[in-house]
N, C-alpha and C positions, 0 to 999 in steps of 0.2 A: 504494499499499499504506499504510494508516494505522498506521505504526509507533508504538509507545509507547516511553517512555524506556528501559524494561528491554530491549526488542527492539533499540533502537539501540545500547545498551551491549553486548549480546551480539554483535552484528555487529562492533563496534569491538574487542571482545576476541578474536574469532576472527581478525580481520585481524592482531592482534598475537601470535597464537599462544597466547593465554591460554585454559586449559581452561574450559569452561562445565559446568554441572551435568548436562546431557544433551544428546546430539546430536539433531538434527531427522531422525530415522530411523524405521524401521518400529516400533521398540520404545518410542519416546519422543515421537512427534508426536501431538498431540491437536487436534481441531477442537471448539470449544465453541460452544453456542448458548444464548441466553437470551431472556427476554421483555421486558427493559428497553429503553426508547427514549431513555434518558439520553444526552445528546450525548457524542461522543468527546472525550477529553482525553488528552494525551500522558502525563500522570502516572498514569493508571489501571494497575492491576496484575492486574485480573481482570474477568470479565463483571460488569456492574453489577446484574443481576437479583438480587433478594433471595433467592428460593427457586427459581424456574423457570429453572434453568440446568443444563447437562449437558455434559461433555466426553466425546468418544468417540475412541478410538485410530484412527488411519488404517488403512484396509484393507491398505495395503502402503506401502513406503517412498516418500516424496514423490519425484516425478520431476523432473528438471532438464533443460531444453533451452535452451541459450544463457542468457539472463537471465530465464527464466520457470520458476517452481517450482509444481508442481501437487501437491495433496494431496487425497485423497478419504476420507471417513468415511461409514459407513452407520448410519443411525439407524433401528433396528427398530420394530416396531409398538408396543412398550412404552416406547419412548424419546422424551423431549422433546415430549410432546403438549400444546403450547401455541403461542401466536403467537411466531414467530421474529422478533425485532426487532433482535437484535445477534448477532455472531459474532466469534470470536477464534481465533488459532492459539497453541498452547502447546507447550512442549518437555518436559513432565513431567505426571504426573497429580495429584500431591499438592498440596493447597492451600497447603502451607507450603514446598514446594520447587520449584514450577514457575515457569516464566518465560513470560510472555505476550509474544509477538513483536509482534502487531498486534491491533487491535480495530476493527470497523466497525459502524456503526449503519445498518440498513436493514431495511425490512419485507419478509420473505420468504414471508409467508403463515402460516396456522395448520395445524400437523400434527395429525392425529387418530390414535387408536389403531388405526384401520383401515388406516393407511398406513405404508409403510417408505420413508424418503427417504435418497437418497444425495446427500451435499453435497460439491461439488467447490470447493476454494479454489485460485485461480490468482493467484500473486503475482509481479508483474513488478518486477524490480530495475532501476531506472533512475537515471541521473545527471542531476540538474537543473542549471540555470544560475541 
């Protein structure tokens, strides 16, 4: 999981019992996609795309099984019709109040207006050495 600094800080705050601006639940979890292929950096706070970026609320509360979190968002025919080169998970929708948990750069293809895509993000929480 390519955590960004804000995501790292959110996890640390949760472990200490410090409230965050919004929980990662059905009402506040968003998956965002954009067309930028700019390399990942831990300091990033948003998708890098200048204009071709969109966040969609998840279809339902993210599921948790052991150390795996799964979130799904549906992008309808009128949503995000461009090359998907980056994605991220957020815990709020507003550009000024949201917190990006993670961002990944990968080419996922080009979505067209004739398509509806369901995007599933699977985050595995692991302890490294």
